[in-house]
C-alpha positions as CSV (number, residue, x, y, z in Angstrom):
1,X,0.0,0.0,0.0
2,X,1.5,3.3,-1.2
3,X,2.1,5.9,1.5
4,X,0.7,9.4,0.9
5,X,3.4,12.0,0.2
6,X,3.3,15.0,2.4
7,X,2.4,18.2,0.5
8,X,3.2,21.7,1.7
9,X,0.2,22.9,-0.3
10,X,-2.1,21.5,2.3
11,X,-0.7,23.9,4.8
12,X,-1.3,27.1,2.7
13,X,-5.0,27.4,3.5
14,X,-4.6,26.8,7.3
15,X,-1.7,29.2,7.4
16,X,-3.7,32.0,5.6
17,X,-6.7,31.4,7.9
18,X,-4.5,31.6,11.0
19,X,-2.8,34.8,9.8
20,X,-6.3,36.3,9.1
21,X,-7.5,35.5,12.6
22,X,-4.3,36.7,14.1
23,X,-4.7,40.0,12.2
24,X,-8.2,40.4,13.4
25,X,-7.9,39.3,17.1
26,X,-4.3,40.4,18.0
27,X,-5.4,44.0,18.6
28,X,-8.1,42.8,20.9
29,X,-5.6,40.8,23.0
30,X,-3.3,43.8,23.1
31,X,-6.2,46.0,24.2
32,X,-7.2,43.6,27.0
33,X,-3.6,43.2,28.2
34,X,-2.9,46.9,28.4
35,X,-6.1,47.5,30.3
36,X,-4.3,45.9,33.2
37,X,-1.1,47.9,32.7
38,X,0.0,50.1,35.5
39,X,1.4,52.9,33.4
40,X,-0.8,55.7,32.1
41,X,0.7,55.7,28.6
42,X,0.2,52.2,27.2
43,X,3.3,51.9,25.0
44,X,5.2,49.4,27.3
45,X,4.3,47.0,30.0
46,X,5.2,48.0,33.6
47,X,3.1,45.9,35.9
48,X,-0.3,44.4,36.6
49,X,-2.9,46.8,38.1
50,X,-6.7,47.2,38.6
51,X,-6.5,50.9,38.9
52,X,-8.0,51.7,35.5
53,X,-11.0,49.5,36.2
54,X,-11.4,51.3,39.6
55,X,-11.3,54.6,37.8
56,X,-13.8,53.3,35.2
57,X,-16.4,52.2,37.8
58,X,-16.0,55.3,39.8
59,X,-16.8,57.6,36.9
60,X,-20.4,59.0,37.0
61,X,-20.3,60.0,33.3
62,X,-19.5,56.4,32.3
63,X,-22.4,55.1,34.4
64,X,-24.8,57.6,32.8
65,X,-23.7,56.5,29.4
66,X,-24.0,52.9,30.4
67,X,-27.5,53.6,31.7
68,X,-28.5,55.3,28.4
69,X,-27.2,52.3,26.5
70,X,-29.1,49.8,28.6
71,X,-32.3,51.9,28.4
72,X,-32.1,52.2,24.6
73,X,-31.1,48.6,24.2
74,X,-33.9,47.3,26.4
75,X,-36.6,49.5,24.8
76,X,-35.3,48.4,21.3
77,X,-35.5,44.8,22.3
78,X,-39.1,45.0,23.7
79,X,-40.4,47.0,20.7
80,X,-38.6,44.9,18.1
81,X,-40.0,41.6,19.6
82,X,-43.5,42.9,20.1
83,X,-43.8,44.5,16.6
84,X,-41.9,41.6,15.0
85,X,-44.2,38.9,16.7
86,X,-47.4,40.8,15.8
87,X,-46.2,41.2,12.2
88,X,-45.3,37.5,11.8
89,X,-48.6,36.4,13.3
90,X,-50.5,38.8,11.0
91,X,-48.5,37.8,8.0
92,X,-49.2,34.2,8.7
93,X,-53.0,34.9,8.6
94,X,-52.6,36.6,5.2
95,X,-50.6,33.6,3.9
96,X,-48.4,35.9,1.9
97,X,-44.7,36.7,2.3
98,X,-44.7,39.8,0.1
99,X,-44.2,42.3,2.9
100,X,-41.3,40.3,4.4
101,X,-39.1,41.4,1.6
102,X,-39.2,45.0,3.0
103,X,-37.3,43.9,6.2
104,X,-34.5,42.0,4.6
105,X,-32.7,45.0,3.1
106,X,-31.6,45.9,6.7
107,X,-29.2,42.9,6.3
108,X,-27.9,44.1,3.0
109,X,-28.0,47.9,2.9
110,X,-25.1,49.6,4.6
111,X,-26.0,51.0,8.0
112,X,-24.8,54.5,7.1
113,X,-27.6,54.6,4.4
114,X,-30.2,53.7,7.0
115,X,-28.8,56.2,9.4
116,X,-28.8,59.1,7.0
117,X,-32.3,58.2,6.0
118,X,-33.5,58.3,9.6
119,X,-31.7,61.6,10.3
120,X,-33.4,63.1,7.2
121,X,-36.8,61.8,8.3
122,X,-36.3,63.3,11.8
123,X,-35.1,66.6,10.4
124,X,-38.0,66.8,7.9
125,X,-40.6,66.4,10.6
126,X,-38.8,68.5,13.1
127,X,-38.4,65.7,15.6
128,X,-35.9,66.6,18.4
129,X,-33.0,64.3,18.6
130,X,-32.5,62.4,21.8
131,X,-33.1,59.0,23.5
132,X,-36.5,58.7,21.8
133,X,-35.1,59.0,18.3
134,X,-32.3,56.7,19.2
135,X,-34.8,54.0,20.4
136,X,-36.7,54.4,17.1
137,X,-33.5,53.9,15.1
138,X,-32.4,50.9,17.0
139,X,-35.9,49.4,16.8
140,X,-35.9,49.8,13.1
141,X,-32.5,48.2,12.9
142,X,-33.6,45.4,15.1
143,X,-36.7,44.6,13.1
144,X,-34.4,43.6,10.2
145,X,-33.1,40.8,12.3
146,X,-36.1,40.0,14.5
147,X,-38.7,39.4,11.8
148,X,-36.6,37.0,9.7
149,X,-35.7,34.9,12.8
150,X,-39.3,34.8,14.1
151,X,-40.6,34.1,10.6
152,X,-38.2,31.2,10.1
153,X,-39.2,29.6,13.4
154,X,-42.9,30.2,12.9
155,X,-42.9,28.7,9.4
156,X,-41.7,25.4,10.9
157,X,-44.5,25.4,13.5
158,X,-46.8,22.4,13.1
159,X,-50.3,23.8,12.4
160,X,-51.9,20.5,13.7
161,X,-50.8,21.5,17.2
162,X,-52.8,24.8,17.0
163,X,-55.8,23.0,15.5
164,X,-55.7,20.4,18.2
165,X,-55.6,23.1,20.9
166,X,-58.6,24.8,19.4
167,X,-60.5,21.5,19.0
168,X,-59.9,20.7,22.7
169,X,-61.7,23.9,23.7
170,X,-58.9,26.4,24.1
171,X,-59.5,30.0,22.9
172,X,-57.2,31.7,20.5
173,X,-55.7,33.7,23.3
174,X,-55.0,30.5,25.4
175,X,-53.6,28.8,22.3
176,X,-51.2,31.7,21.7
177,X,-50.0,31.9,25.3
178,X,-49.8,28.2,26.1
179,X,-48.9,26.6,22.7
180,X,-47.5,29.1,20.2
181,X,-45.5,31.4,22.6
182,X,-43.6,28.6,24.4
183,X,-42.6,27.1,21.0
184,X,-41.4,30.5,19.8
185,X,-39.6,31.4,23.1
186,X,-36.1,30.2,22.1
187,X,-36.3,32.3,18.9
188,X,-37.7,35.3,20.8
189,X,-34.8,35.1,23.3
190,X,-32.3,34.7,20.6
191,X,-33.6,37.6,18.6
192,X,-33.8,39.7,21.7
193,X,-30.1,39.0,22.5
194,X,-29.1,39.8,19.0
195,X,-30.9,43.1,19.0
196,X,-29.5,44.0,22.4
197,X,-25.9,43.3,21.1
198,X,-26.5,45.4,18.0
199,X,-27.9,48.3,20.1
200,X,-25.1,48.1,22.7
201,X,-22.3,48.2,20.1
202,X,-24.0,50.5,17.5
203,X,-22.2,53.8,16.8
204,X,-23.5,55.2,13.6
205,X,-27.2,55.5,14.6
206,X,-26.1,56.8,18.0
207,X,-23.8,59.4,16.4
208,X,-26.3,60.8,14.0
209,X,-29.6,60.3,15.8
210,X,-28.8,60.8,19.5
211,X,-28.2,64.5,19.4
212,X,-26.3,66.4,22.1
213,X,-28.5,65.5,25.0
214,X,-28.0,61.7,25.0
215,X,-24.7,59.8,25.1
216,X,-24.2,56.1,24.9
217,X,-21.1,54.0,25.6
218,X,-19.9,54.0,22.0
219,X,-20.2,57.8,21.8
220,X,-18.5,58.1,25.2
221,X,-15.6,56.0,23.9
222,X,-15.4,58.1,20.8
223,X,-15.3,61.3,22.8
224,X,-12.5,59.9,25.0
225,X,-10.2,58.7,22.2
226,X,-10.4,62.1,20.4
227,X,-8.2,63.5,23.1
228,X,-5.8,60.6,23.2
229,X,-5.8,56.9,24.1
230,X,-6.4,56.4,27.8
231,X,-6.1,53.0,29.7
232,X,-9.7,53.7,30.9
233,X,-10.8,53.3,27.3
234,X,-9.1,50.0,27.2
235,X,-10.8,48.9,30.4
236,X,-14.2,50.1,29.2
237,X,-13.7,48.3,25.8
238,X,-12.7,45.1,27.6
239,X,-15.9,45.2,29.7
240,X,-18.0,45.8,26.7
241,X,-16.2,43.1,24.8
242,X,-16.8,40.6,27.6
243,X,-20.5,41.5,27.8
244,X,-20.9,41.2,24.0
245,X,-19.0,37.9,24.0
246,X,-21.3,36.4,26.7
247,X,-24.4,37.6,24.8
248,X,-23.1,36.2,21.6
249,X,-22.4,32.8,23.2
250,X,-25.9,32.8,24.7
251,X,-27.4,33.7,21.3
252,X,-25.6,30.9,19.5
253,X,-26.6,28.4,22.1
254,X,-30.2,29.4,21.9
255,X,-30.1,29.3,18.1
256,X,-28.8,25.7,18.3
257,X,-31.6,24.8,20.8
258,X,-34.2,26.4,18.5
259,X,-33.0,24.3,15.6
260,X,-33.1,21.1,17.7
261,X,-36.6,21.8,18.9
């Protein structure tokens, strides 16, 4: 039996993939490492310290920006899920997927186009910019992800289960709360996590639609790095990266469970 000859060509693709991942994630590792650096100017390593995290959590401005981000993200999640679920249920009764095509461009169109369109809409109708307009923008952005996820899960729902519930004497409301909603719950939680991640990390909509009265964490980071890189920014970015990573892992696990179910 002839032995296979070793070919260096088989190492080219893994090498390129490894270099691409190194190029993407090496700055993140450097950022995390220097957030624990003791020196104020992060150009060399001096010693391990928690001082920048202490300064981070002691800042009232950062807590206010974090509260604004959490408020906007929570409102965007609630509105996206409620509007998306109502639309999917209403669209299922119409038995037509024509209107669904209007929500998929959010996945294709660059976010800057959506942001400029929203800003033009608010300016045309003289809507004052603030947290309200920011919630509207993030809700519109979230609907482009919520509706496709909920529609994909709802389309796999066995209609015989709903008919059996109605035949056994349950009302439409009882069928929705006790049959349909528990089946859609993994997709709802996954869509909510995705919308919250997008809202927490979004910069463009916050930059154009928040105005001067509202400031989120991405805007706060942008205002800090304009005057120079501070280790507090590294600490804040590390905390946001950790939160986003946890939410992404939870979203992926829920998506896997939704497929299994």
